[in-house]
C-alpha positions as CSV (number, residue, x, y, z in Angstrom):
1,M,-58.5,-14.8,-12.1
2,A,-56.0,-16.4,-13.7
3,E,-54.8,-13.4,-15.5
4,K,-54.9,-11.4,-12.3
5,S,-52.5,-14.3,-10.6
6,N,-50.3,-14.5,-13.1
7,T,-50.3,-10.1,-12.9
8,Y,-49.8,-10.4,-9.3
9,I,-47.1,-12.3,-9.7
10,G,-45.0,-10.9,-12.4
11,K,-44.9,-7.7,-9.9
12,M,-43.7,-9.4,-7.3
13,L,-40.8,-11.1,-9.2
14,T,-39.8,-7.6,-10.9
15,L,-39.8,-6.0,-6.8
16,L,-37.3,-8.9,-5.9
17,V,-35.1,-8.5,-9.2
18,A,-35.1,-4.7,-8.7
19,G,-34.2,-5.3,-4.8
20,I,-31.6,-8.0,-5.7
21,M,-30.1,-5.4,-8.0
22,I,-30.1,-2.6,-5.7
23,A,-28.2,-4.6,-2.7
24,P,-24.4,-4.7,-4.3
25,L,-24.9,-1.0,-4.6
26,I,-25.6,-0.6,-1.2
27,T,-22.9,-2.7,-0.3
28,S,-20.6,-1.0,-2.4
29,C,-21.2,2.5,-1.3
30,G,-20.6,0.7,2.1
31,K,-17.1,-0.4,1.3
32,T,-15.8,2.9,-0.2
33,S,-16.3,4.6,2.8
34,T,-13.6,2.4,4.6
35,G,-11.3,3.2,2.7
36,T,-9.7,0.1,1.6
37,A,-8.8,-0.8,-2.3
38,N,-11.7,-0.5,-3.2
39,S,-11.9,3.3,-2.5
40,Y,-8.3,4.7,-2.2
41,N,-5.7,2.4,-3.8
42,S,-3.0,4.0,-2.4
43,R,-0.6,1.4,-1.3
44,L,2.9,2.3,0.6
45,V,6.3,0.3,1.3
46,V,8.0,1.3,4.8
47,A,11.8,0.7,5.1
48,N,13.7,1.6,8.1
49,L,16.9,2.1,7.4
50,S,18.6,4.3,10.0
51,P,20.7,1.8,11.6
52,D,20.6,3.6,15.5
53,I,16.9,5.3,15.5
54,M,15.2,2.2,17.1
55,P,11.4,0.9,15.9
56,V,9.3,3.6,14.5
57,D,5.7,3.8,13.9
58,L,3.9,5.3,10.7
59,Y,1.4,8.0,11.8
60,I,-1.5,9.8,9.2
61,D,-3.4,12.4,10.6
62,N,-2.8,11.4,14.1
63,K,-3.6,8.2,13.6
64,I,-1.6,5.1,14.1
65,Q,-1.0,3.0,10.7
66,N,1.1,0.0,11.5
67,P,-0.1,-3.0,9.8
68,G,-2.6,-5.0,12.6
69,T,-2.5,-2.3,15.1
70,G,-5.1,-0.3,16.5
71,T,-3.5,1.5,19.6
72,A,-0.3,3.0,20.2
73,T,-0.7,2.7,24.0
74,T,2.1,-0.4,24.4
75,A,5.2,-0.8,22.5
76,N,4.7,-2.2,19.3
77,V,5.5,-5.7,17.8
78,N,4.3,-4.2,14.3
79,A,6.3,-1.5,14.5
80,Y,8.6,-0.8,12.0
81,R,12.5,-2.4,12.3
82,F,15.9,-2.1,10.8
83,P,16.4,-3.3,8.0
84,T,13.3,-4.5,7.0
85,P,10.8,-3.1,4.7
86,T,7.6,-4.1,4.4
87,D,5.5,-5.5,1.6
88,Y,2.8,-2.5,-0.5
89,V,0.0,-1.9,2.9
90,Y,-3.1,-0.1,1.4
91,L,-3.3,3.3,3.5
92,Q,-6.7,4.2,4.9
93,I,-6.1,7.4,4.7
94,I,-4.7,9.8,2.4
95,N,-4.1,13.9,1.1
96,S,-2.1,13.7,4.6
97,P,1.5,13.7,5.5
98,L,3.0,10.9,7.0
99,Q,4.8,11.1,10.1
100,I,7.2,8.9,11.4
101,R,7.7,8.2,15.7
102,S,9.8,6.7,18.3
103,D,8.0,3.5,19.0
104,T,9.0,4.1,22.5
105,G,9.2,6.4,25.3
106,Q,6.9,9.5,24.8
107,R,7.0,8.5,21.1
108,S,8.8,11.9,20.1
109,V,7.7,13.0,16.1
110,L,11.1,12.3,13.9
111,F,9.4,14.1,11.2
112,S,6.7,14.8,8.8
113,T,6.5,14.1,5.0
114,D,6.3,17.5,2.7
115,S,4.1,15.1,0.5
116,V,1.5,13.4,0.8
117,P,-0.4,10.1,-0.9
118,H,-2.8,10.2,-3.1
119,Q,-5.2,8.3,-4.8
120,N,-4.5,5.3,-7.1
121,S,-1.0,5.6,-6.3
122,K,2.3,3.2,-5.0
123,Y,5.0,4.8,-2.6
124,T,7.8,3.9,-1.0
125,L,9.1,5.9,2.3
126,F,12.6,4.6,3.5
127,V,13.5,6.4,6.8
128,T,17.3,7.5,6.8
129,G,20.5,9.2,8.6
130,M,21.2,8.5,12.1
131,K,20.2,9.7,15.4
132,A,23.6,10.0,16.5
133,D,24.7,12.4,13.7
134,N,21.3,14.5,14.3
135,N,20.4,13.9,11.0
136,I,17.2,11.4,10.8
137,G,15.2,12.2,7.5
138,Y,13.7,10.4,4.9
139,V,13.4,9.3,1.1
140,F,9.4,9.1,-0.3
141,L,9.4,7.9,-3.9
142,T,6.1,7.8,-6.2
143,D,6.7,3.8,-7.8
144,T,5.2,4.7,-11.1
145,D,6.4,5.0,-14.1
146,K,5.6,4.9,-17.8
147,V,5.8,1.1,-18.3
148,A,8.9,0.4,-20.5
149,P,8.6,-1.1,-24.4
150,V,7.9,-4.8,-24.8
151,G,11.3,-6.7,-24.2
152,R,12.6,-4.3,-21.0
153,G,12.0,-3.3,-17.7
154,K,13.2,-0.4,-15.5
155,I,15.7,0.1,-12.2
156,R,16.2,2.8,-9.9
157,F,18.8,3.0,-7.2
158,V,18.5,5.0,-3.9
159,N,21.9,6.2,-1.6
160,A,20.8,5.4,1.8
161,S,24.0,4.8,3.3
162,P,25.3,7.5,6.5
163,R,28.8,8.2,6.6
164,S,29.4,6.6,3.3
165,G,29.7,9.1,0.3
166,A,28.1,9.1,-3.1
167,F,28.2,5.4,-5.2
168,D,28.8,4.7,-8.7
169,I,26.8,1.4,-10.1
170,Y,27.8,-0.5,-13.0
171,A,25.7,-3.0,-14.7
172,N,27.8,-5.9,-16.5
173,Q,30.6,-3.6,-17.1
174,T,29.0,-0.6,-18.1
175,I,27.8,2.4,-15.8
176,A,24.3,2.5,-14.5
177,F,24.0,5.0,-12.2
178,K,26.6,7.8,-11.2
179,N,27.9,10.0,-8.1
180,I,24.8,9.0,-6.5
181,A,24.8,10.9,-2.9
182,F,23.7,9.9,0.8
183,N,19.7,10.6,0.4
184,K,19.9,10.8,-3.1
185,V,17.7,8.5,-6.3
186,S,18.9,8.0,-9.6
187,P,16.3,8.4,-12.6
188,W,15.0,5.5,-13.6
189,L,17.2,3.6,-16.0
190,E,15.1,1.3,-19.0
191,M,17.4,-1.9,-19.9
192,P,16.8,-4.7,-21.6
193,A,15.1,-7.9,-19.8
194,G,17.8,-10.0,-19.1
195,D,20.5,-11.1,-16.0
196,Y,22.9,-8.8,-14.6
197,D,25.6,-8.5,-12.5
198,F,25.6,-4.9,-11.0
199,K,28.4,-4.0,-8.6
200,I,28.3,-0.8,-6.4
201,Y,31.7,1.2,-5.8
202,A,32.9,4.6,-4.2
203,N,32.6,7.3,-6.8
204,G,35.1,7.6,-9.0
205,D,37.0,4.2,-7.5
206,Q,36.7,1.0,-9.2
207,T,39.7,-0.1,-7.3
208,T,36.9,-2.0,-4.6
209,V,33.8,-3.2,-4.9
210,L,31.3,-2.3,-1.9
211,K,29.1,-4.7,-3.1
212,E,28.0,-6.9,-5.7
213,V,24.1,-7.4,-6.5
214,K,22.9,-10.0,-9.5
215,Q,19.1,-9.3,-10.7
216,T,17.0,-10.5,-13.1
217,I,15.4,-7.3,-15.2
218,S,11.9,-8.7,-16.3
219,D,9.7,-7.5,-18.9
220,S,7.8,-4.5,-18.4
221,R,8.9,-4.7,-14.2
222,L,9.8,-1.7,-12.1
223,Y,12.2,-2.5,-9.7
224,T,14.2,0.1,-6.4
225,M,17.7,-0.7,-5.6
226,Y,18.5,0.8,-2.0
227,S,21.5,1.0,-0.3
228,Y,22.1,0.9,3.7
229,G,23.9,0.7,6.5
230,I,27.5,2.0,7.0
231,V,30.4,1.3,4.3
232,G,33.3,-0.6,6.6
233,R,31.2,-1.6,9.6
234,T,31.4,-5.5,10.2
235,D,28.2,-5.2,12.7
236,T,24.7,-5.5,12.0
237,A,24.8,-1.7,10.5
238,A,27.1,-3.2,8.1
239,F,26.9,-1.9,4.3
240,N,24.2,-4.0,2.2
241,T,21.3,-3.8,-0.5
242,G,18.2,-4.4,-1.0
243,L,15.8,-4.5,-3.4
244,I,11.8,-3.5,-4.2
245,T,9.8,-4.5,-7.0
246,N,7.0,-2.0,-7.8
247,K,5.2,-3.6,-10.8
């Protein structure tokens, strides 16, 4: 009897252990179908850099994607406003174009991207141009690149400043990016880790510093520096710069 009892207990323990091992697998399958970081792992920064476009919303596959929202029936408190960029947000839908719509009125479509986000990637979408100039557009960037060697980092520059021409950017008095036109992005520039004094000038003219940015380039990091606003303005649309740490 003792032998039969031990056999029965052994079988029950085996079934219990098997159940414990299978349960996480069932839970995991459920999570991977929701489009969370465990499945798509596709992240996006959105920066509305149009001075006069007003707040906008992000749609993918006709579904609003603004953080913390699930409806577009009222003006969105989490709409993208000039000029503050978001943090990286995990996308719930991938492999479809990004669409920017007005956050007010009829929520008209302002543009749709030609490129689409993919799995295991990071992106930035800059909304650019001016409604008054009828040139609302975008710059859609992939935020990954080959890791720099130990002791070095990388930076690039985006000109998102309408009505302002092209820029030259110097780092510690050495040219870093030259003749970057509106809506254009420079290649990645690899630099030794350290402290830098970036100065932005109008292309070909070093008489006036339009903006000075002090930035530390850290080991193996990736950065995107960008300009926005209009050179010569002194109101909320004044010329300025921002920086996103991509890695």
